[in-house]
N, C-alpha and C positions, 0 to 999 in steps of 0.2 A: 298496050295493057301492064298496070304496074305492075309489080314482081317483088316489092318492097315493103311486104304487109307489118301492119304495128299491132298487135298485140297487144290488148286492154290486160294487167294483170292484175290482177285481183288485189282490193285491201283489207288489210287487217286492221283492226282497232283491237283497241285495251277496252276488256268488258266492265259499266259500268256496275257501280253496288243495285244497281235496281234490275240491269240484265242478269247482273249472279242470284238473287233472287225470285227472276223465274226458273230458271234453270234447275236451282232444290228445290220446287217445289214441282214442275218437269220429274223432276230424279231420283227422288226419295218422298217415304213414308209421309202421309202429311202426319198420322200418328202420332211413329218414335221416327224418324231422322234416317231412318235405314236406308240405304240405296236399294232400289227398286230392282229385280230382277224383270226383265224384257224379254217376251216372247211374241215371235212375229211367225203366223202360219198364211202363206199365198195360197191362195184360189185360182189356177190360173184358165181356169174354164170360167170366170166370171172375171174375172181381171182383176180384182181387190184382194186387201191384205188386211187380215186379220190385228192388232196389237192389244198383246194384256199386257198389265205391268204385278206383277206380285213382290210384299213383301215377303225376305226370308224370315224375320221373326216373329212380325204377329199372324205372319201365316195365313193374311187377309189379302182376295185381291182389288187392289186398288183402281185399275183404266181397266175400261174395255173398249175398243177403239178400231172401226171399220176407216180402211184409206183404200180410195181407185185409182187402179194403178193405169193410165193411158200414153 
């Protein structure tokens, strides 16, 4: 039995400009560019999470999405 295990180290990479554009589109308001405030509500019975994003400057809800917990 081999007791000397080699663990994979996580790979780090520098974000490219395209990656930064994607992150900005996810985290910032599409109308004014303000950082969004995210709210997560977990339903433990149905194993889902509802994610909502609101813009504090515009006062609009920009995103609402459900995720399955597995």
